[in-house]
N, C-alpha and C positions, 0 to 999 in steps of 0.2 A: 462561212461554212468551212472553208479551207483552213482558216485560223483555228477553229475548234478542233479539226482533225489533227493539226500540228501539235496543239497543246495535249491532246489525248495520247498521241504517239510518244511525246516527251515524258508524260507521266508514266506510261507503260514501261518505257526504258528504265526510268528511275526505280520503278518497282522491281523489275528484274534484277537490276544491279544490286539493290538493297538485299534481295533474297539470296543472291549468290554470295555477297559479303557475309551475311549471317551464317550461311552454310560453312564457309571457310573458317569463320570464328569458332563454330561448334567443333569442327574437325581439329583445329589447332588446340583448343581447350582439352579435348580428349587425349591428344598426344602428350600435352604437358602433364595432365593428371597421371597418365601411365608412367611417364618418366619419374615423377615424384614417388609413385608407388614402388617402382622397381628400385629406386634409390633407398627407400626406407626399409626394403626387404633384403638389403645386402647382407644382413646378419641373421636372416631367417630362412629356413628351408623346411618343407613338410616331410614327415616320415610316417610310416604306417606301423601299427601294432597288430600282429596277426592273432594274438590271444591275450587273455587277462594277465598271463605270466609275463608276457612282453611288457605290458603296461606297468607291472610291478617293478620290473627291471629298470624301466625308464625312471620311475620314481626314486629308485636307489642309485641313480646316476651311472648305470651300466650302459653299454653300447646299444644304441637303437638301430633300426633298419635304415636303409639308404633311400627308400621311396616313401611317398606319403599317400594318405587316403582320407577321403571324406566319407563318413558313415551316415546313412539314414535308414529309415525303416524298411526300405525295399531294395536298395542297391548300394554298391561300393564304387565310388568314383576315384580313379587313380589320378593324382595330380603330378605334373612334372617336378622332379627333384632338382634342387639347386646344386651348385658346384661344391667340391669337397671342402672349400674354405668357409662355406656358409654354415649357419646353425640349423637346428632341426626343430620341428614342431609337429603336434598332432592336432587335427581339427575334429571335433566331435559335436554332435547336436545334443545339447544338454536338456532342452525342453522345447516346447512349441515355438517359443519366441527368442531363445537364447542359444547362441553357438559358443562353445567353450573351446579354446585352443591351448594345447600344451606346447610350450616353446623352449628350446634350448638356445639361450642367447649367449654368443661368444663375445666376451668383453673386448672392446677395441682400445688401443692406446688413447689416453685422454678422456675416456668415458667417465662420467659421474653418474650418480643415481638419476639425476634430472635428465641427462642425455639418454640414459637407458630407457627411462619412462617415455620420453618423446619419440625415440626411435621405434618403440613398440606401439606408438599411436595412443598412449595413455595420457591422462591429465597430469601435467608436471607437478601439480600440487600434491599428488599422491606420493611423489618422491620425497617431499619434505616430511610427511608423516612416516614414511618408511625409514628415513634417516633417524627419526626419534626411536623407532623400534630397534634399529641397530644398536643405538646407544644404550637402550634399556637392557639389551641382552649382553652388553659388555663387548660388543664386536665393533672394531674401528672400521670406518668407511675406507681407510687406506688399505684394508685387507683385500679390497676388490682389485684384482690384478689383471692386466691385459693378458688375454689368452685363455683365462678360465671360463667355465661355462656355468651360467645360472639357469636353473629350471624355473620357468615362469608359466603361470596359468592366467589366461586372459578371457574376458567375456564382455562383449559390447563396449570395447575400448577401455576397459577397466582391468587393472592388474589385481587379481584376487589372491594370488599366492606366489611367493618367491622362495626358492631354495638355493642355498649356497653352501658349498663344502667348507668345512673348518678343519684345522689340524686335529690329530688324535681321533680320526674317523668319526667326527661329529658333523651334523648338518644343522644350519640355521634355517628355520622355517618362519616366514612372515605370512600371516593370513589376515585379510581384511579388505579395505577399499579406501579410495581417496577421501570419501565423505566421513567415514567413522574412524579412520586410522587403521593401524596394523598391530596385531599381537605377535610377539616374537617367542618362539620356542626353539630350544636346542635339543636335538635328538642325538643320542650316543649309540652308534652302531656296534654290534658285537664283533669283537676281534678274535679270530681263532689263531692261537699261537702253535707253532710247530718247530722242530729242530731241523736245520738244514745243514747238509754236509757238501762241501764243494772242494774239489781238488783239481790241480792243473799242472801242466808241464810248460816251462818257459822256453819259447823258441826265439822270440825277438826281445820282449820286455815283459816285466810283471804286469804292467797296465794292459798290454795287448792280450796276455794270457787270461787275465781276470775278466776282460771284456768278452773273450771267447766262451768262457764258462758261465757268463751272465752273472758274475758276482756283483751285487749292488754297489753303487758308487760309495754309499755311506760305509759299507763294510770294508771296501778297498782302502778308504781313508783311515779307518780305525786300525787296519793291519799295518799300514805304513807307520802310524803313530807308535804302535807296539814294538816295531822292529827298527825304527829310524836311528836309535842310538847304537845299534849293532850292525846295521847293514846300510850301505849306500846303494839304494835301489837302482840308480842309473849306471852304476859302475861295477858293483860287486857280483851281481847275479849274471849267470852265464846260461847259454842254451843247454837244456838238459836238466837244470835245477828244477826242483818241484816245490809245490806249496799245498797246504791243506788248511781249510777253515771250517770250524763247526760253530754255528751261530743260531740264534733264534729269530724268527720273523713272524709278523702278524698280518693276516689277510682277512678280508671280509668274506662273507659267504659266497659272493660271486667270483672270488679268486683275486680280487684287486689287492696288491701289496700296499699296506698303509703304515706299517711300523717295522723298524729294525730293532731287534733286541741286542743283548750282550753277546760278545764273542766268547763262547765257552772255552774254546781252545783253538790255537792256530800254530802253524809251524812252517818253516822254510828250510829245505835241505839244499845246501850249497857247498860245493867242494868236499862232499862226503861228511859234512858236519850238520847235525840237526839243531836248529835254533827253535825254541818253543815259547809259547805264552799260554799259560793255563789259568783259568779263572777259578778262584776259591773264595767263598764267603766265610769269614771268620766268626768267632763268637761275639764280636762287637757288632755284627750285622753288616759290616762293610765288605764289599766285593773288591778283590785285588787280583791282578795278574802276576804270575810268577814265572820265571824262566826255567829252562831245563835243569838248572842246578838248585832250584828252590828259592832263588833270590827274588825279592819283590821287584817288579818292573814299574817304571814310572819316572817322572821328572823329579826324583828325590835328590836332594842336595845335602851333603855333609856341611855343617857350618864352618868347620875349621880344616884347612889343608894340611896342618901339622898337629901332632899329638904332644901333650904335656909341655906347653910353652906359655909364654906371657906376651901381651901386646905391648910393643915398644912405642908405637906411634899410630894414632887413629886417623880415620878419614877426615880430611879438612879441606875447605876451599882456600885456605891461606895458611901456609906453614913455613917457618924459616928453614930453608934447606941447609943441612949441616956441611955439605960439600961446596955447593954453589954460592952460599952465603947471601941468598936472596929469598924473599918471600914468594911462594908460588903454591898452587893447589897441590895437595897430597891426595891423589886419586886412588887411594887404597888403604890397606892396613898392614903395618909392619909387625911380623911375629918374630920376636927374639928367640933364637935357638942356636945351639952349638953347630958348628960346621959339620956337615955330614948327616944331620937329622933328616930322615926321609920326608919327602914332600909328596902328597897324594892328590889325585884329581878329585874334586868334590862331587863330581857327577859323571855319568856316562857322556861321551862326546867325541868330537873329531878334532885332532890336532891341526891347527891352521898355521902355527908358527912354532919353530923350534930351532934355536941357534943363538948366536952372539950379537949383542948390540952394545955400542960404547956406553950408553947411559944405563941400559937394563942389565948388562952383563949377559950371562947365560939365562935365557928366558924361554918360556913356553906359553902359548895362547891356545885355549881349547874352546871350541864352539859347542854349546849344548842345545841342540835343536835350532829353531829359527829365531828364538828370542834372546837367550842368554849366552854369555861367554865369560871366561875367566882367564886371568894372566898370572904367571908365577915368575918373579924376577930375582936376580942376583944369585942364581943357583951356582953351587960349586961344581956341579956336573949335571948332565942330562942323562937319564936312565937309558940303557941300551935298548934300541928298537924304537925309541920315541923320536919320531920325525914327522914332517908335514904329511898329512894324508892318512895317518894311522889312527885307528879308533882305540879309545881307552875306556876302562870300566870305572865306575864309582869306587873310590878307595884304592885304585891302582897306584903304585909308587911310580912317579914320573921323573923324579930328580932328587937332589939333596940340597939342603940349606947351605949358603955360602956368602960371599961378599964381593962377587965380581961386579964390574961396572961402577957406577957412582954410589959407593956404599962405604961407611966408616967402620962397620963391624958386621959380623955374621948375623943375618936375619933374612926372612922371606917377605918380600913385598907382594901382597896379594890384592889384585884388582878384580872388580866385578862389573860386567856390562849388562845393562838391560836395554835391549833394542839399540845398541850402539852407544849408549850414554853411561858414563861412570856413575855408579851408585855405591853407597856404603855397604860393604859386605856383611857388616854386623847388624844392620838395621832393616835390610830388605826382607820382606816376608816371602819365604819360599816354602814349597812343599818339602817337608823333611821326613826322613825315616826315623821313627821312634826306636829307641834301643830295645824296647820290650815288645815290638810289633810281632804279632802272631805269625808263626811259620806255617807253611802249607804242609799237611801230613804227607809223609813219604809214600804211603800206600795210594793215596789219592793222586799224587803227582805221577807215580809210575804207571798207574792204570791209564791215565790220560795220555802219557807219552807212548805207551804201547798202542793205543788206539790210533794216534797220529802216525806212528811208524807204519802201521798196516795200510793207512791211506796212501803213504808215499810208495810203498811196495806196489800197490795196485796201479798207481799212476805210472810208475816206470814200466810195469808190465804192459800196459796199454800202449805206451810209446814204443816199446820193443816189438809189439805185434804189428806195428805200422798203422794203428788206429789213430784218430785225431789226437794231437798232442795234449789237448786239454779236455776235461770232461767233468760233469757234475754228478755227485752222489747224493741222493735224497735220503 
């Protein structure tokens, strides 16, 4: 009898131990499931839409609210929102058995369509069919960039719709499911264009003043390109100088800036001088910018640095040097001309060398923007005022033909550099100014200059009154 009692007690202890172990396992499984759920929701947060208008804004990729809600027939349940780094979604009850979620998924570094599908709890095979839809729409999968937001509609673990922003205010829409595949549609949103006027006064730098008046980066870059051959922005501009820009911009109906148009006119007033760039579309349909004197602005090059001459020696990788009596590269073109023949700069630029060298004689090197440079050798003299750091204009006389340095007769040795490499000046394809290029009408130019001058007067007046140094005019 005692043996039976002992066996019964042992069986009871085993039963209790097994029951406790099972409870611990259930609790541990629940914690593990919660951790996995929290991890998968790192890119998702719930937000609410208070009206149908808000939902429309969500569909057009405008800003949604910061909280989330679950709607049903009788009550509204507010769910806790995620942190600001997470994405946003909307949970709705689509039918008696289906719950639909609208999710803004923020793409993470290293994300692929498959990773996005899995992160959202969808069948990875749907990503394969979505990739085919991308291809059919002509949209590369590499266009999916870290940090962008994709609008996704989910139901019962299935992605039913995906929306992705494209350039030019377009939206790619995928609709379907993993079983039947996805159809791709590209929606083009209406862009509303308007003219924008921005003026500012420089206190520290042009970049700082442009940022203060919220001049778009793309327009800032364009202004620098228009004036870079005439102004060294980091050196020439001083506190109190002013600038004005008139340009076109395109926005969606919700106010989002999606496109920057042409600069219609821009000007910089420095040291009491007004430098301008005015856009004019000629009879040939081409739009060009002209400076305050009516000359076309751009990286235009004259093909020849001297007039009425002949070529004495061409560009060559191996030429017999008449002085050194050895074969060596001839990195330029020799233009034969009488001593004293004017030599001109073939384009606007900055003088980076001007002086004497035993081999080159009197010579000048000019930098034309970030890509091109030219050199003029064996000059009999360098024009007055031409020295390192001086800016020159296209066609400006910078010196005269001579035979200084290693030269056997009067000629100009002309070298051309493309990204630091010697190239044949007569063969390189360059944007050139046509001799019969249409001029900007003087009436059109003067009207634009008057408008720009008024902008500068207003800017100086604001500064004089002690108001902010930079301001924008719409």
